[in-house]
One Martini backbone bead per residue (centre of mass of N, CA, C, O) as a GRO file, in nm:
protein
  278
    1UNK     BB    1  -4.155  -1.592  -4.651
    2UNK     BB    2  -3.896  -1.735  -4.730
    3UNK     BB    3  -3.709  -1.511  -4.640
    4UNK     BB    4  -3.791  -1.511  -4.334
    5UNK     BB    5  -3.710  -1.803  -4.286
    6UNK     BB    6  -3.406  -1.768  -4.352
    7UNK     BB    7  -3.357  -1.541  -4.143
    8UNK     BB    8  -3.428  -1.714  -3.893
    9UNK     BB    9  -3.216  -1.935  -3.938
   10UNK     BB   10  -2.973  -1.747  -3.925
   11UNK     BB   11  -3.016  -1.645  -3.636
   12UNK     BB   12  -3.005  -1.921  -3.503
   13UNK     BB   13  -2.716  -1.994  -3.599
   14UNK     BB   14  -2.569  -1.756  -3.467
   15UNK     BB   15  -2.656  -1.807  -3.175
   16UNK     BB   16  -2.539  -2.095  -3.153
   17UNK     BB   17  -2.241  -2.020  -3.216
   18UNK     BB   18  -2.202  -1.809  -2.993
   19UNK     BB   19  -2.256  -1.994  -2.754
   20UNK     BB   20  -2.037  -2.208  -2.820
   21UNK     BB   21  -1.799  -2.006  -2.814
   22UNK     BB   22  -1.834  -1.903  -2.521
   23UNK     BB   23  -1.790  -2.193  -2.396
   24UNK     BB   24  -1.501  -2.263  -2.548
   25UNK     BB   25  -1.377  -1.993  -2.475
   26UNK     BB   26  -1.122  -1.920  -2.244
   27UNK     BB   27  -1.128  -1.586  -2.283
   28UNK     BB   28  -1.446  -1.598  -2.227
   29UNK     BB   29  -1.559  -1.447  -1.930
   30UNK     BB   30  -1.846  -1.360  -1.784
   31UNK     BB   31  -1.757  -1.303  -1.493
   32UNK     BB   32  -1.523  -1.103  -1.562
   33UNK     BB   33  -1.709  -0.892  -1.698
   34UNK     BB   34  -1.881  -0.842  -1.427
   35UNK     BB   35  -1.609  -0.751  -1.290
   36UNK     BB   36  -1.616  -0.466  -1.100
   37UNK     BB   37  -1.378  -0.316  -0.905
   38UNK     BB   38  -1.580  -0.060  -0.818
   39UNK     BB   39  -1.761  -0.222  -0.674
   40UNK     BB   40  -1.937  -0.288  -0.370
   41UNK     BB   41  -1.857  -0.606  -0.378
   42UNK     BB   42  -1.558  -0.500  -0.330
   43UNK     BB   43  -1.265  -0.522  -0.173
   44UNK     BB   44  -1.005  -0.277  -0.083
   45UNK     BB   45  -0.636  -0.293  -0.105
   46UNK     BB   46  -0.364  -0.076  -0.005
   47UNK     BB   47  -0.024  -0.090  -0.038
   48UNK     BB   48   0.222   0.072   0.171
   49UNK     BB   49   0.566   0.096   0.084
   50UNK     BB   50   0.879   0.086   0.235
   51UNK     BB   51   1.178   0.244   0.058
   52UNK     BB   52   1.373   0.334   0.250
   53UNK     BB   53   1.699   0.330   0.353
   54UNK     BB   54   1.645   0.153   0.622
   55UNK     BB   55   1.571  -0.119   0.459
   56UNK     BB   56   1.885  -0.206   0.462
   57UNK     BB   57   1.859  -0.317   0.711
   58UNK     BB   58   1.916  -0.583   0.947
   59UNK     BB   59   1.775  -0.922   1.002
   60UNK     BB   60   1.951  -1.181   1.058
   61UNK     BB   61   2.128  -1.096   0.783
   62UNK     BB   62   1.868  -0.956   0.654
   63UNK     BB   63   1.709  -0.750   0.478
   64UNK     BB   64   1.415  -0.594   0.504
   65UNK     BB   65   1.338  -0.579   0.204
   66UNK     BB   66   1.373  -0.882   0.142
   67UNK     BB   67   1.170  -0.986   0.338
   68UNK     BB   68   0.925  -0.823   0.233
   69UNK     BB   69   0.922  -0.939  -0.052
   70UNK     BB   70   0.889  -1.236   0.020
   71UNK     BB   71   0.628  -1.204   0.184
   72UNK     BB   72   0.447  -1.061  -0.027
   73UNK     BB   73   0.446  -1.283  -0.232
   74UNK     BB   74   0.312  -1.496  -0.052
   75UNK     BB   75   0.055  -1.337   0.033
   76UNK     BB   76  -0.057  -1.256  -0.249
   77UNK     BB   77  -0.080  -1.539  -0.369
   78UNK     BB   78  -0.289  -1.629  -0.118
   79UNK     BB   79  -0.497  -1.442  -0.171
   80UNK     BB   80  -0.794  -1.349  -0.223
   81UNK     BB   81  -0.951  -1.305  -0.536
   82UNK     BB   82  -1.195  -1.090  -0.430
   83UNK     BB   83  -0.954  -0.876  -0.399
   84UNK     BB   84  -0.845  -0.563  -0.408
   85UNK     BB   85  -0.504  -0.499  -0.513
   86UNK     BB   86  -0.247  -0.263  -0.424
   87UNK     BB   87   0.049  -0.037  -0.505
   88UNK     BB   88   0.252   0.169  -0.294
   89UNK     BB   89   0.562   0.370  -0.317
   90UNK     BB   90   0.822   0.483  -0.092
   91UNK     BB   91   1.162   0.585  -0.126
   92UNK     BB   92   1.290   0.477  -0.429
   93UNK     BB   93   1.462   0.735  -0.446
   94UNK     BB   94   1.709   0.933  -0.488
   95UNK     BB   95   1.836   1.186  -0.337
   96UNK     BB   96   1.845   1.541  -0.437
   97UNK     BB   97   1.799   1.793  -0.211
   98UNK     BB   98   1.497   1.830  -0.288
   99UNK     BB   99   1.220   1.868  -0.095
  100UNK     BB  100   0.992   1.848  -0.301
  101UNK     BB  101   1.081   1.573  -0.419
  102UNK     BB  102   1.155   1.386  -0.171
  103UNK     BB  103   0.855   1.445  -0.025
  104UNK     BB  104   0.712   1.310  -0.314
  105UNK     BB  105   0.811   1.003  -0.294
  106UNK     BB  106   0.529   0.870  -0.446
  107UNK     BB  107   0.390   0.561  -0.593
  108UNK     BB  108   0.157   0.424  -0.811
  109UNK     BB  109   0.213   0.099  -0.950
  110UNK     BB  110  -0.072  -0.049  -0.867
  111UNK     BB  111  -0.379  -0.099  -0.920
  112UNK     BB  112  -0.655  -0.188  -0.786
  113UNK     BB  113  -0.718  -0.547  -0.814
  114UNK     BB  114  -0.761  -0.885  -0.915
  115UNK     BB  115  -0.570  -0.948  -1.194
  116UNK     BB  116  -0.252  -0.846  -1.042
  117UNK     BB  117  -0.037  -1.020  -0.888
  118UNK     BB  118   0.211  -1.034  -1.079
  119UNK     BB  119   0.250  -0.728  -1.099
  120UNK     BB  120   0.317  -0.677  -0.805
  121UNK     BB  121   0.557  -0.868  -0.778
  122UNK     BB  122   0.727  -0.734  -0.993
  123UNK     BB  123   0.748  -0.454  -0.850
  124UNK     BB  124   0.871  -0.540  -0.586
  125UNK     BB  125   1.155  -0.641  -0.723
  126UNK     BB  126   1.231  -0.327  -0.809
  127UNK     BB  127   1.294  -0.241  -0.533
  128UNK     BB  128   1.491   0.039  -0.394
  129UNK     BB  129   1.633   0.153  -0.109
  130UNK     BB  130   1.688   0.535  -0.064
  131UNK     BB  131   1.504   0.728   0.088
  132UNK     BB  132   1.247   0.852   0.240
  133UNK     BB  133   0.952   0.924   0.486
  134UNK     BB  134   0.642   1.003   0.342
  135UNK     BB  135   0.373   0.924   0.502
  136UNK     BB  136   0.163   1.148   0.482
  137UNK     BB  137   0.164   1.180   0.176
  138UNK     BB  138   0.105   0.881   0.104
  139UNK     BB  139  -0.171   0.860   0.251
  140UNK     BB  140  -0.313   1.087   0.099
  141UNK     BB  141  -0.280   0.945  -0.179
  142UNK     BB  142  -0.422   0.677  -0.105
  143UNK     BB  143  -0.700   0.796  -0.060
  144UNK     BB  144  -0.729   0.890  -0.354
  145UNK     BB  145  -0.701   0.612  -0.492
  146UNK     BB  146  -0.983   0.500  -0.342
  147UNK     BB  147  -1.231   0.669  -0.432
  148UNK     BB  148  -1.359   0.492  -0.678
  149UNK     BB  149  -1.421   0.289  -0.460
  150UNK     BB  150  -1.720   0.138  -0.310
  151UNK     BB  151  -1.620  -0.043  -0.118
  152UNK     BB  152  -1.437  -0.167   0.101
  153UNK     BB  153  -1.163   0.014   0.267
  154UNK     BB  154  -0.793  -0.019   0.275
  155UNK     BB  155  -0.484   0.024   0.445
  156UNK     BB  156  -0.133  -0.085   0.420
  157UNK     BB  157   0.126  -0.012   0.638
  158UNK     BB  158   0.480  -0.032   0.573
  159UNK     BB  159   0.709   0.034   0.850
  160UNK     BB  160   1.051   0.129   0.997
  161UNK     BB  161   0.941   0.429   1.079
  162UNK     BB  162   0.952   0.750   1.077
  163UNK     BB  163   0.884   1.038   0.982
  164UNK     BB  164   1.109   1.254   0.754
  165UNK     BB  165   0.912   1.524   0.650
  166UNK     BB  166   0.738   1.660   0.901
  167UNK     BB  167   0.495   1.518   0.923
  168UNK     BB  168   0.149   1.413   1.048
  169UNK     BB  169  -0.004   1.110   1.055
  170UNK     BB  170  -0.176   1.129   1.309
  171UNK     BB  171  -0.341   1.375   1.219
  172UNK     BB  172  -0.449   1.260   0.958
  173UNK     BB  173  -0.608   1.023   1.087
  174UNK     BB  174  -0.794   1.214   1.250
  175UNK     BB  175  -0.917   1.357   1.005
  176UNK     BB  176  -1.050   1.112   0.879
  177UNK     BB  177  -1.240   1.057   1.115
  178UNK     BB  178  -1.378   1.345   1.140
  179UNK     BB  179  -1.465   1.320   0.818
  180UNK     BB  180  -1.598   1.034   0.769
  181UNK     BB  181  -1.388   0.836   0.650
  182UNK     BB  182  -1.428   0.510   0.519
  183UNK     BB  183  -1.107   0.420   0.639
  184UNK     BB  184  -0.868   0.186   0.702
  185UNK     BB  185  -0.551   0.156   0.895
  186UNK     BB  186  -0.306  -0.063   0.865
  187UNK     BB  187  -0.012  -0.148   1.067
  188UNK     BB  188   0.338  -0.230   1.005
  189UNK     BB  189   0.592  -0.268   1.235
  190UNK     BB  190   0.926  -0.296   1.111
  191UNK     BB  191   1.173  -0.308   1.331
  192UNK     BB  192   1.056  -0.118   1.615
  193UNK     BB  193   1.106  -0.218   1.917
  194UNK     BB  194   1.346   0.022   1.985
  195UNK     BB  195   1.116   0.244   1.877
  196UNK     BB  196   0.889   0.426   2.034
  197UNK     BB  197   0.821   0.667   1.849
  198UNK     BB  198   0.739   0.491   1.606
  199UNK     BB  199   0.521   0.327   1.747
  200UNK     BB  200   0.335   0.561   1.819
  201UNK     BB  201   0.281   0.666   1.537
  202UNK     BB  202   0.177   0.400   1.407
  203UNK     BB  203  -0.051   0.346   1.606
  204UNK     BB  204  -0.208   0.606   1.565
  205UNK     BB  205  -0.294   0.555   1.276
  206UNK     BB  206  -0.461   0.302   1.325
  207UNK     BB  207  -0.651   0.384   1.576
  208UNK     BB  208  -0.787   0.638   1.445
  209UNK     BB  209  -0.915   0.429   1.208
  210UNK     BB  210  -0.976   0.142   1.333
  211UNK     BB  211  -0.732  -0.018   1.319
  212UNK     BB  212  -0.429  -0.213   1.299
  213UNK     BB  213  -0.146  -0.318   1.496
  214UNK     BB  214   0.165  -0.455   1.385
  215UNK     BB  215   0.432  -0.648   1.512
  216UNK     BB  216   0.752  -0.690   1.336
  217UNK     BB  217   1.072  -0.900   1.352
  218UNK     BB  218   0.989  -1.101   1.119
  219UNK     BB  219   0.866  -1.306   0.872
  220UNK     BB  220   0.637  -1.435   1.039
  221UNK     BB  221   0.505  -1.172   1.149
  222UNK     BB  222   0.465  -1.037   0.876
  223UNK     BB  223   0.282  -1.249   0.754
  224UNK     BB  224   0.057  -1.238   0.961
  225UNK     BB  225  -0.019  -0.938   0.938
  226UNK     BB  226  -0.084  -0.931   0.630
  227UNK     BB  227  -0.288  -1.162   0.616
  228UNK     BB  228  -0.495  -1.050   0.819
  229UNK     BB  229  -0.547  -0.778   0.675
  230UNK     BB  230  -0.637  -0.884   0.393
  231UNK     BB  231  -0.837  -1.135   0.510
  232UNK     BB  232  -0.965  -1.072   0.798
  233UNK     BB  233  -0.786  -1.260   0.998
  234UNK     BB  234  -0.771  -1.309   1.351
  235UNK     BB  235  -0.480  -1.461   1.547
  236UNK     BB  236  -0.294  -1.255   1.648
  237UNK     BB  237  -0.106  -1.016   1.793
  238UNK     BB  238  -0.257  -0.711   1.889
  239UNK     BB  239  -0.300  -0.357   1.901
  240UNK     BB  240  -0.567  -0.152   2.084
  241UNK     BB  241  -0.368   0.019   2.277
  242UNK     BB  242  -0.220   0.241   2.482
  243UNK     BB  243   0.026   0.275   2.742
  244UNK     BB  244   0.043   0.579   2.643
  245UNK     BB  245   0.048   0.878   2.549
  246UNK     BB  246   0.038   1.045   2.240
  247UNK     BB  247   0.337   1.231   2.118
  248UNK     BB  248   0.366   1.388   1.802
  249UNK     BB  249   0.618   1.563   1.660
  250UNK     BB  250   0.659   1.850   1.437
  251UNK     BB  251   0.832   2.016   1.178
  252UNK     BB  252   0.883   2.343   1.019
  253UNK     BB  253   0.944   2.549   0.786
  254UNK     BB  254   1.050   2.867   0.709
  255UNK     BB  255   0.902   3.028   0.440
  256UNK     BB  256   0.746   2.744   0.294
  257UNK     BB  257   0.453   2.672   0.342
  258UNK     BB  258   0.486   2.422   0.539
  259UNK     BB  259   0.735   2.275   0.467
  260UNK     BB  260   0.895   2.005   0.533
  261UNK     BB  261   1.136   1.871   0.709
  262UNK     BB  262   1.439   1.716   0.658
  263UNK     BB  263   1.536   1.360   0.751
  264UNK     BB  264   1.772   1.189   0.638
  265UNK     BB  265   1.875   0.852   0.629
  266UNK     BB  266   2.109   0.924   0.391
  267UNK     BB  267   2.303   1.178   0.442
  268UNK     BB  268   2.586   1.082   0.342
  269UNK     BB  269   2.519   1.090   0.039
  270UNK     BB  270   2.486   1.395   0.013
  271UNK     BB  271   2.761   1.480   0.124
  272UNK     BB  272   2.929   1.335  -0.085
  273UNK     BB  273   2.813   1.485  -0.332
  274UNK     BB  274   2.906   1.770  -0.241
  275UNK     BB  275   3.211   1.705  -0.217
  276UNK     BB  276   3.252   1.625  -0.512
  277UNK     BB  277   3.179   1.902  -0.637
  278UNK     BB  278   3.416   2.055  -0.473
   0.00000   0.00000   0.00000
């Protein structure tokens, strides 16, 4: 009996100490333990960032990529904490001249999650725009990235131009819709006001998935578009229909099992490289 009494007292002591420790330990957060990012309780947003060579072009004396980095840091820092946010980047590698490699230049650099804001910002500032624009491939990969997440899911595509790997992102978005894949794609067309073909293609991606298309020509408009898409608060001007039918054509190489044709944005770099070898 005495032994049982001592054993009971010991259990009570351990329970009391454990409870006190869990309350005083700043690193043990019960709420964070319960936060499963894959749960249906959390909305997930995957940002697909254009790091193609044309992002080196300037708007009001500042490169597009620098504006985008600055805006993304600001928006992500202020984003609601209960949203899973991730980052996929395409076109950040130097063109190799190998179409298989250059047109699959898309990488998931930060998994969608809640406590990862600093990691995303850190990766954003490592980006150097150099390559092509494999939008179709990147979006197809982004859809795969989001499969494990059970809650509401969306993709935010930031692009400053057309697909340059011969894919058809407009058709891809239509396939997603017809396949009843519950995933919206919001698109921010950055600096494409003078490129109607690019606007058509980017609008088509968004509207086919019942997403929103934002036109941004400066940091203020880019901030508004990204903030509204991530936080789902709509206050700015968005496009919800086409002013004329969308016809986006794509070409394919012959004898390469439908491998897309490359249309490099920095073709002069490849030419220089070939001339140097000669």
